[in-house]
C-alpha positions as CSV (number, residue, x, y, z in Angstrom):
1,M,44.2,-128.3,-80.0
2,W,45.6,-132.3,-78.9
3,R,49.1,-131.9,-80.5
4,F,51.6,-129.7,-78.5
5,E,55.2,-128.3,-77.8
6,P,56.9,-131.3,-75.9
7,H,58.3,-129.0,-73.6
8,V,54.7,-128.2,-72.4
9,A,53.7,-132.0,-73.1
10,D,56.7,-132.1,-69.7
11,S,54.2,-128.9,-67.4
12,I,51.9,-129.8,-67.9
13,I,52.0,-134.1,-66.5
14,K,55.0,-132.3,-64.5
15,S,51.9,-130.2,-62.5
16,W,49.7,-132.9,-62.1
17,L,52.5,-135.0,-60.2
18,D,53.0,-131.7,-57.8
19,E,49.3,-132.1,-57.1
20,Y,49.6,-135.5,-55.1
21,K,54.0,-134.5,-54.0
22,I,54.5,-136.9,-56.5
23,Q,59.1,-137.3,-55.7
24,V,60.2,-138.3,-58.9
25,F,63.4,-139.0,-59.6
26,I,65.4,-138.9,-62.9
27,N,68.5,-140.1,-64.5
28,M,68.4,-143.3,-63.1
29,P,68.7,-146.4,-65.0
30,L,69.0,-149.6,-63.2
31,K,72.0,-151.4,-62.4
32,E,73.0,-154.2,-64.9
33,S,73.4,-157.0,-62.2
34,A,71.7,-159.9,-60.4
35,D,71.7,-158.0,-57.1
36,A,69.6,-154.7,-59.3
37,V,66.2,-156.3,-57.9
38,K,65.5,-158.4,-54.6
39,K,62.1,-160.0,-55.1
40,T,60.0,-161.6,-52.2
41,G,59.3,-164.8,-54.1
42,T,57.1,-163.6,-56.6
43,N,56.9,-159.3,-55.6
44,I,59.6,-157.1,-56.0
45,T,60.8,-156.0,-53.1
46,Q,63.4,-153.5,-54.1
47,I,65.2,-151.7,-56.8
48,K,68.5,-150.4,-57.0
49,T,69.8,-148.3,-59.1
50,V,73.6,-147.9,-60.8
51,N,74.1,-144.7,-58.9
52,G,73.7,-147.6,-56.2
53,K,70.4,-145.9,-54.7
54,I,68.1,-148.5,-53.8
55,F,63.8,-147.6,-53.6
56,K,61.6,-149.8,-51.4
57,A,57.8,-150.1,-52.7
58,R,55.1,-152.5,-52.7
59,I,54.5,-152.5,-56.5
60,F,57.4,-151.5,-59.0
61,I,55.9,-150.6,-63.1
62,D,57.9,-151.1,-66.1
63,A,56.6,-148.6,-68.0
64,T,60.4,-148.1,-70.5
65,I,60.2,-148.9,-73.9
66,E,63.4,-151.6,-73.3
67,G,61.8,-153.6,-70.3
68,D,65.4,-153.6,-67.8
69,L,62.6,-154.1,-65.2
70,M,61.4,-157.1,-66.1
71,A,64.1,-158.7,-67.5
72,R,65.6,-158.2,-64.4
73,A,63.4,-159.2,-62.2
74,G,63.4,-162.4,-64.0
75,V,59.3,-161.5,-65.9
76,S,58.5,-163.7,-69.0
77,F,58.4,-162.5,-72.0
78,T,58.4,-162.8,-76.1
79,R,59.5,-160.3,-78.9
80,G,58.9,-160.3,-82.3
81,R,55.8,-159.9,-84.1
82,E,52.0,-162.5,-83.5
83,S,51.8,-165.0,-87.1
84,N,48.5,-164.1,-87.7
85,A,47.2,-167.6,-87.2
86,L,47.6,-166.6,-83.2
87,Y,45.2,-165.2,-82.9
88,N,43.0,-165.2,-85.8
89,E,44.0,-161.8,-86.3
90,T,45.0,-161.0,-90.1
91,K,47.4,-157.5,-88.8
92,N,50.3,-158.6,-87.4
93,G,53.0,-161.2,-89.2
94,I,55.3,-160.5,-91.9
95,I,53.7,-158.4,-94.7
96,R,54.7,-159.1,-98.3
97,E,53.6,-155.4,-98.6
98,T,52.9,-152.7,-97.8
99,T,51.8,-149.5,-99.0
100,K,52.5,-146.9,-95.9
101,A,55.8,-144.9,-96.4
102,Q,57.7,-147.4,-98.9
103,F,60.6,-146.2,-101.3
104,L,58.6,-145.0,-104.9
105,V,61.1,-145.7,-107.5
106,K,63.4,-149.2,-107.1
107,V,66.3,-148.3,-105.1
108,D,70.1,-151.0,-106.8
109,P,70.6,-151.9,-102.8
110,Y,74.6,-153.5,-103.7
111,K,77.5,-152.0,-102.7
112,I,78.6,-152.3,-106.5
113,P,75.6,-151.8,-108.2
114,G,73.7,-154.7,-110.2
115,D,76.5,-156.7,-108.1
116,P,75.3,-159.1,-106.4
117,N,77.9,-160.8,-105.3
118,S,79.4,-157.1,-104.0
119,G,77.5,-157.8,-100.4
120,V,74.4,-154.6,-99.6
121,I,74.9,-151.9,-98.0
122,P,74.0,-149.8,-94.6
123,T,69.7,-150.5,-94.0
124,I,69.3,-153.6,-96.5
125,R,68.5,-157.1,-94.7
126,D,70.4,-160.0,-97.4
127,E,68.0,-162.9,-96.4
128,P,64.8,-164.7,-97.0
129,F,61.6,-163.1,-96.9
130,G,60.4,-164.7,-94.7
131,V,56.3,-166.6,-94.8
132,P,53.2,-163.6,-95.2
133,G,51.7,-164.1,-92.0
134,D,54.1,-165.4,-89.8
135,G,55.9,-163.9,-86.6
136,D,59.4,-163.3,-85.3
137,R,61.8,-163.5,-83.1
138,L,63.6,-159.5,-84.8
139,I,63.4,-156.4,-83.1
140,Q,62.4,-152.5,-83.9
141,A,65.9,-150.9,-84.5
142,Y,65.3,-147.5,-83.5
143,C,62.8,-145.0,-82.3
144,F,63.7,-141.0,-82.2
145,R,61.3,-138.5,-82.5
146,A,62.8,-134.9,-83.0
147,C,60.7,-132.0,-82.2
148,L,62.1,-129.6,-85.1
149,T,61.0,-126.0,-86.7
150,G,61.6,-123.5,-90.1
151,N,61.9,-120.4,-87.4
152,P,65.9,-119.9,-86.9
153,Q,65.3,-118.8,-83.8
154,N,64.5,-120.7,-81.8
155,R,66.6,-123.9,-83.2
156,I,69.2,-125.9,-82.5
157,A,71.3,-126.5,-84.9
158,F,72.5,-130.5,-85.2
159,S,75.9,-131.2,-84.6
160,K,78.0,-133.7,-86.5
161,P,78.2,-136.8,-84.5
162,E,81.6,-137.9,-84.0
163,N,81.9,-141.1,-85.9
164,Y,80.2,-140.0,-88.2
165,D,79.7,-142.1,-91.4
166,R,78.2,-140.5,-94.5
167,G,78.4,-143.8,-96.5
168,L,75.6,-145.3,-93.3
169,Y,73.3,-142.9,-95.7
170,E,74.1,-144.3,-99.0
171,I,70.5,-145.6,-99.8
172,Y,68.6,-142.1,-99.2
173,L,71.3,-141.0,-101.4
174,R,70.3,-143.5,-103.8
175,Y,67.0,-143.4,-103.2
176,L,67.5,-139.0,-104.8
177,K,69.6,-140.4,-107.2
178,A,66.7,-142.1,-108.7
179,G,64.0,-139.5,-109.1
180,G,62.6,-140.3,-104.7
181,K,61.4,-138.2,-102.8
182,L,61.7,-137.6,-99.0
183,Y,59.6,-136.3,-96.3
184,V,59.1,-132.6,-95.7
185,P,58.0,-132.5,-92.1
186,D,55.3,-129.4,-91.4
187,V,53.7,-127.3,-89.6
188,S,51.4,-129.2,-87.1
189,I,52.5,-128.5,-83.7
190,P,51.9,-124.7,-82.4
191,N,54.6,-121.9,-83.3
192,G,55.6,-123.4,-86.2
193,K,56.8,-126.5,-84.7
194,T,56.7,-130.6,-86.2
195,D,57.1,-133.4,-83.5
196,L,58.5,-135.9,-85.6
197,G,58.9,-139.7,-85.1
198,A,60.8,-143.0,-86.9
199,A,61.0,-146.0,-86.7
C-alpha cells in the first residue's frame, strides 16, 4: 500500500524528523523585501521571515513550489514549457492534441453562445494556439490537493467562499448540458477516502 491518508504521511515525516531532533518552523514565509536574503558572493548566509525571524545556515534549499527563496537570492531560472528542439525530445512543448482529461463533447466558448464578438467565458483563452513542439513562457494557473470522503461522519462540509461567483464555472455547466460527464473520484486510500489532485 503506497497511498495513504495525508495525516498519516504527516505523522511519518514528523517521526523521521524526531529521529534526528530536527527543529521545524511552520507558517514563516520569506519576507518580501530586498533584505530578506543576505549573501556572501553567491552563497546565501541568512534569510528573514515575514515575522522577523532570522535563519543562518551554511546551506539553504528552496523546496517550495513558487521558488520564493530562489527569486530573492537572484538565482537564474526559467519557466514555461521547453521546446522539443531544446533537448531533442518529443514530450514537451506545445501539444496539438492530448487524450488526457479532455472534454468528450463540444462546448460553446462564447459569452453569448454562437457569438464570437461577445467574448469568451472564464477559463477560455482567446489567443493564438502556438506551434506544436514550440516552448512557451507560461506558468501553471493553479494546483491543489483535496482529501475527500463519502463518509458523512468523517468529513467537513465545503463552505461557500465569500466572493463566490457561479459564472466562473460556466464552462462546466455548459459541458454538463452538452452531455458531458464530470469526473467522480473513487475510493483510493484507506478509510473510504480519495486524495484528489487537480491542476
